[in-house]
C-alpha positions, 0 to 999 in steps of 0.5 A, spaced: 835 641 833 837 638 827 833 632 825 832 626 821 826 623 818 823 616 819 819 612 813 817 606 817 810 603 816 809 598 821 813 601 828 816 597 834 818 602 840 824 601 844 827 605 850 834 604 852 838 606 858 846 606 856 850 605 862 858 606 862 862 612 860 857 615 854 857 623 856 863 627 854 865 622 848 861 624 842 856 619 843 849 623 842 852 625 835 854 617 834 847 615 836 844 621 832 847 619 825 846 611 827 838 612 828 838 616 822 842 611 818 836 606 821 831 609 819 829 611 826 825 616 830 825 618 837 830 622 841 836 621 845 838 625 852 844 626 857 842 625 864 845 624 871 843 617 870 846 615 864 844 616 857 837 615 855 834 614 848 827 612 845 828 609 838 822 607 834 821 604 827 822 597 824 824 590 828 830 589 823 832 596 824 832 596 831 836 590 832 841 593 827 841 599 831 842 595 837 848 591 835 852 597 832 851 601 838 854 596 842 859 593 837 862 600 834 861 605 839 865 612 839 873 610 841 872 613 848 866 611 850 865 605 854 859 601 854 858 597 861 851 595 860 844 597 855 837 596 859 832 595 854 825 595 854 819 595 849 814 601 850 807 603 846 809 607 840 809 614 840 809 615 833 815 619 832 817 621 825 824 625 827 830 623 831 832 629 835 837 630 841 833 632 847 835 637 853 839 634 858 836 632 865 837 631 872 835 625 875 835 624 882 839 618 882 846 620 879 849 614 876 852 617 869 860 616 869 865 622 868 870 621 862 877 621 863 881 626 860 883 625 853 890 626 850 889 631 843 887 628 837 891 628 830 885 632 827 885 637 832 893 637 831 892 638 824 888 644 825 893 647 830 898 646 824 894 650 819 895 657 818 888 658 814 884 654 820 881 659 826 885 654 831 891 655 829 897 655 834 891 655 839 893 651 846 885 649 848 883 646 841 879 640 842 873 636 840 869 630 842 874 625 841 879 629 846 881 634 851 880 635 858 874 632 862 875 630 869 879 635 871 874 641 868 867 637 871 864 640 877 857 636 876 854 631 871 850 631 867 856 633 863 854 639 860 858 646 859 854 649 864 857 644 869 864 645 867 869 650 868 868 652 861 861 656 863 865 662 864 867 662 856 861 664 852 861 661 845 863 665 839 858 665 832 863 660 829 864 656 835 857 655 837 855 653 829 860 648 831 857 646 837 850 645 834 852 642 827 850 634 828 855 633 822 861 636 826 866 633 830 865 638 835 857 637 836 856 638 844 864 638 845 863 642 852 870 644 852 870 647 845 874 654 844 877 658 839 881 664 840 875 669 839 872 666 845 876 661 849 881 661 855 888 666 853 895 664 855 900 669 858 906 668 861 908 672 868 914 673 872 915 671 879 912 678 881 906 676 877 907 681 872 905 680 865 911 679 860 907 676 855 900 676 852 896 670 848 899 672 841 907 672 843 907 667 849 910 661 845 916 665 842 917 667 849 917 661 852 922 658 847 927 663 848 927 662 855 928 655 855 933 656 851 936 661 855 936 655 861 930 658 865 925 654 869 918 655 867 912 653 871 907 650 866 899 650 867 897 644 864 890 640 864 891 637 871 896 641 875 903 645 873 909 642 871 916 645 872 919 645 865 926 646 863 931 644 857 935 637 858 941 641 859 946 638 865 947 645 869 939 647 868 937 640 871 941 641 876 939 647 878 932 645 878 934 639 883 937 645 888 931 649 887 926 644 888 930 640 894 930 634 889 937 630 890 936 624 886 928 622 884 928 622 877 925 627 872 920 625 866 921 628 860 916 629 854 918 628 847 915 631 841 913 625 837 915 617 837 921 619 833 924 623 838 923 618 843 926 612 838 932 617 838 934 617 845 930 610 848 928 603 846 922 602 843 917 596 842 910 596 839 907 596 845 910 601 848 909 606 842 901 604 843 901 606 850 905 612 849 900 614 843 894 612 847 888 616 849 891 616 856 898 618 854 901 616 861 909 617 862 912 610 860 918 607 863 923 605 857 930 603 857 935 608 854 939 607 849 947 608 849 947 614 845 945 620 844 947 621 851 942 625 855 944 628 862 945 624 868 942 629 872 935 627 869 935 620 872 941 619 876 943 612 877 938 609 872 938 606 865 931 607 865 927 614 863 920 616 864 917 619 857 911 621 855 908 625 849 904 631 848 897 630 850 895 637 850 895 642 845 899 647 849 905 641 850 904 639 843 906 647 841 912 648 846 915 642 842 914 645 836 919 650 836 927 648 837 926 643 843 925 636 841 925 634 848 924 638 855 925 635 862 917 636 865 916 634 872 910 635 877 910 642 880 908 639 888 912 642 893 915 637 897 910 634 901 904 637 898 899 636 892 901 638 885 899 645 884 893 647 880 891 654 881 895 660 879 896 664 885 898 657 888 903 657 883 906 664 884 906 663 892 909 656 892 914 656 886 916 663 886 923 660 888 923 655 883 920 657 876 923 664 872 917 664 869 909 662 869 906 660 863 899 660 865 892 661 862 885 663 865 881 656 864 880 653 871 882 646 873 877 643 878 880 637 880 888 636 880 890 630 877 898 628 876 901 624 870 900 616 870 905 612 869 906 605 866 911 599 864 910 594 859 911 587 860 909 581 856 906 586 851 901 589 856 902 595 860 902 595 867 901 601 871 905 604 877 901 610 877 893 611 875 891 617 874 890 622 869 887 619 863 884 613 867 880 616 872 875 616 873 873 610 868 870 605 873 873 598 874 868 593 873 867 588 878 866 580 878 860 581 883 854 586 884 855 590 891 848 591 895 851 597 899 856 603 897 863 601 900 869 606 901 876 603 901 881 609 904 887 607 901 894 607 905 898 613 907 903 613 901 901 612 893 894 614 896 888 613 892 881 611 895 876 607 892 868 607 892 864 601 890 857 602 887 854 596 885 858 592 880 863 598 879 869 600 883 871 608 881 878 609 884 880 616 885 887 620 882 893 618 884 893 623 891 900 621 894 902 622 901 898 623 906 902 626 911 901 634 911 894 638 912 894 640 905 894 632 903 889 631 908 885 637 905 886 635 897 884 628 900 877 630 903 876 635 897 877 629 892 873 624 896 867 629 896 868 631 889 866 623 887 861 622 892 857 629 890 858 627 883 854 620 884 850 622 890 854 616 894 854 615 901 858 610 903 855 604 908 861 600 909 868 602 910 875 598 910 882 602 912 889 600 913 890 596 920 896 600 921 894 604 928 898 611 926 896 611 919 894 618 917 889 615 912 886 611 917 886 616 922 881 619 917 877 614 917 874 615 924 871 621 922 868 619 916 861 617 916 859 609 916 855 605 919 860 598 918 868 599 919 873 594 918 880 594 919 884 590 913 891 588 914 896 591 908 898 585 905 891 582 905 889 588 902 894 587 897 892 580 895 884 582 895 886 588 890 889 583 885 884 577 886 878 583 885 881 586 879 881 579 876 874 577 878 877 571 882 873 569 888 876 563 891 881 562 895 888 563 893 896 564 894 899 571 894 906 573 894 906 580 896 913 583 896 913 591 898 916 595 903 912 597 909 905 593 912 903 593 919 902 586 922 897 583 927 904 582 931 905 589 931 911 587 927 913 591 919 911 586 914 913 586 907 915 578 904 909 575 905 906 568 902 900 568 904 893 563 903 886 566 902 880 570 899 876 576 900 874 574 907 880 572 911 888 570 910 893 565 913 900 567 913 904 561 910 911 564 909 915 570 911 922 573 911 925 572 918 924 578 922 930 583 923 930 589 927 928 596 924 933 600 928 931 607 929 924 605 926 923 611 920 931 612 920 932 605 917 927 606 912 930 612 910 937 610 910 939 603 907 946 603 910 943 602 917 939 595 914 945 592 912 948 594 919 942 591 922 942 584 918 950 584 919 949 584 927 944 579 926 948 574 923 955 575 926 957 575 933 957 583 936 964 584 936 965 581 929 959 584 926 962 591 929 969 591 926 966 589 919 961 595 920 966 599 922 969 597 916 964 599 911 961 605 914 965 608 919 968 613 914 961 615 911 957 616 917 962 616 923 957 620 928 951 616 925 954 610 926 956 610 933 949 612 935 946 606 932 950 602 934 949 604 941 942 604 940 942 597 937 946 594 943 942 598 948 935 594 947 933 588 943 926 591 943 926 594 937 920 594 932 921 588 927 921 588 920 920 582 914 920 587 909 922 585 902 924 593 901 928 593 907 932 587 904 933 590 898 936 596 901 940 593 905 944 589 899 944 595 895 948 599 901 952 593 902 954 594 895 955 601 895 950 603 891 945 607 895 946 608 902 941 614 903 934 614 900 932 620 897 926 618 895 922 612 896 925 606 894 931 609 891 936 604 893 932 597 891 930 601 884 938 602 883 940 595 885 934 593 880 937 597 875 943 593 875 940 587 872 935 590 867 940 587 862 940 580 864 933 578 863 935 573 858 941 570 861 940 564 866 940 564 873 946 564 877 947 560 883 943 563 888 946 565 895 945 560 900 939 561 904 934 557 909 926 555 909 924 553 915 916 551 917 914 558 916 920 562 915 925 564 909 932 566 912 936 570 908 942 572 913 947 568 910 947 571 903 950 577 907 957 574 908 957 570 901 956 577 898 961 580 903 966 574 900 964 576 893 966 584 894 972 581 897 974 578 891 972 584 887 966 580 883 963 585 878 957 589 881 952 587 876 953 579 877 953 580 885 946 583 883 944 578 879 946 573 884 942 576 890 935 577 885 936 570 884 936 568 891 930 571 892 927 568 886 929 561 888 926 562 895 920 565 893 918 560 888 920 554 892 916 556 899 910 558 894 910 551 891 911 548 897 905 552 899 901 550 893 902 543 895 900 543 901 894 547 900 892 544 893 892 550 890 895 553 883 892 560 882 897 565 885 896 573 885 902 577 885 902 584 889 906 590 892 911 595 890 917 590 889 914 587 883 915 593 879 922 590 878 922 587 872 927 582 873 924 579 879 917 579 876 919 576 869 924 571 872 918 569 878 912 568 873 916 564 868 918 559 874 912 558 877 908 558 870 913 552 868 911 548 874 903 549 872 901 555 876 896 560 874 899 567 875 894 573 877 897 580 876 894 586 877 890 589 871 887 596 872 891 598 878 898 598 880 902 593 884 903 598 890 899 602 895 896 606 889 891 599 888 891 597 896 884 601 896 880 597 892 882 591 896 880 594 903 873 595 899 872 589 897 874 585 904 870 590 907 864 588 903 865 581 903 866 581 911 859 585 912 855 580 907 858 575 911 856 578 918 863 579 920 863 584 926 865 591 924 869 596 929 865 602 932 868 609 931 871 609 938 876 603 936 876 604 928 
């Protein structure tokens, strides 16, 4: 083991336990060199309980050591706390790195996957370096972490790299304290590491490690679709050609949902999209998420990539493999997650062959196992800060630090859509990667596999559990079979409010404006346009949108034109409304229309909804923008696209609406919109007027409630806030009235952050001795 001399005469000895993300980030060589610079003796090791250090030297040197440790740690390290206690002098003469140790209590944090660093990229492009063109090059500052770890402490033997024995060169780097690959667990080179190959649909090898890249370029340029095995799973890749992308859509059965693209570098991104400094930094960060950007007019990309949208999801190469694919003739390629409909992202070679044989022409694979599936993260930038739409690769499993210290382990189950789960342990919340929809056997298996993975890592046994109130949510059904002593059903929008409050370390009562698509209410209606007053213990509903029938239930959610029909029938008399509806929708939906009208007339006992998402759906359909949702939120997203360029414009006159004691009634906007359509007014102006109406209604009702309750703090949560116009204008108005606005910091607005609120509420209720549900009633 490399060692340094300590020459101090009068010595003190300190023992330090470092808590946080300090394994797999170059922390031990950093401490070794720091101790050497400070003339200290002692040792450091990784353990399943964290990083342990003993240092011995003069008081001045020890103090300087501690200051540098906390103020200037390695780039990827995140020190949560330093537990220090003086101990008797050990007589250390040298500082060394001791072997890793497994403790009974597992508290060490697993690092997230990190995008390839510039130093590794330079080596990959250097013909004289042994890592030249090697797609698995990494060091302590970059590379896979969470996706390859099987257990802690984070050592090679506990990763999927354990089967690759280090060659003499890599072994030398791994053991050299001065080398940036010192104890980099995934370290590898062409002589000893994973190998690339390309196979066809029959599983027959068509290339080896030497010529895979040139073959991939050739096939992409020929219009072929490739399945590419990355860090957290497979992607489908193709060139940005209208016909090729349409072919991908046909094969994948994904008619409208936008695809993301990967660009060679920021220069290429800037060629196609508007970029501000925050967006550049977010794209180039070690987490390297997909960032939603505004497209430029020219040069134009095929509309088949993002139908009906003026924004585009863009990412930079975050692994050497992706970097190499974009070093040849392509500066941009379409790259979308390779998950068949309703199934998790694929991670194994045999899975890809089984599920993608009818989609991909060739499979770009390797023999490094992916232990944990992990989809790409997604963000957009607002007020010089990135806000997450999906929290996954690059962020998970970095903990969210809480403003309280839980005495028991708590589990938040999440919802059925955009699912994540949350485990609270002391002052930390560990959220899972994005798991998607929990609506298939495979998705449930993936959920349980991911949950057991985290529970195993940290040896956590949840005593308290929070789950969604919805009686038929699959995630809530799973909660019944999970062991926990106390279980609490949490109303969906209260969960949203609590998630934002918890993420902001806010513990008092606040107002919440929760706007989304679906959430089960205790009155058995589907909520979604809610102004709440509450805290982590309980809530009161102050205002909501007037209920509208959800004709056909899920059918209305998938068919925005049916929601438009429902609103029109609520406003007009049956005869007048039917005539208008026939004029609007009979041509496109002749058979369906008759059936829906019969359903509407037969009974008034339909499920009711106050959903913001359904309101946006109805207006989108009324304007002819989107009649049928081919992906979640399509109608609302495409309607919001019409106002993106109007952020700097003044508010228009709102359509008429009414606020009663507890309801906001938007029915009167529908005849007004029809009148504007008859006058052939521009759709973008109508869309703006509608948005301004919603903003006026929301801010008016919120300010009334704020005065009534004597509160100034307002939390915003729910997926509708991903609409930049709605978010920006609402926040500006409320702040102008002296309100303090809380936005999610570490979690998405949407259901991807719901689990944090569920866990926080469940813990608070347990702490206040609120009775939970038995397993039979949960």
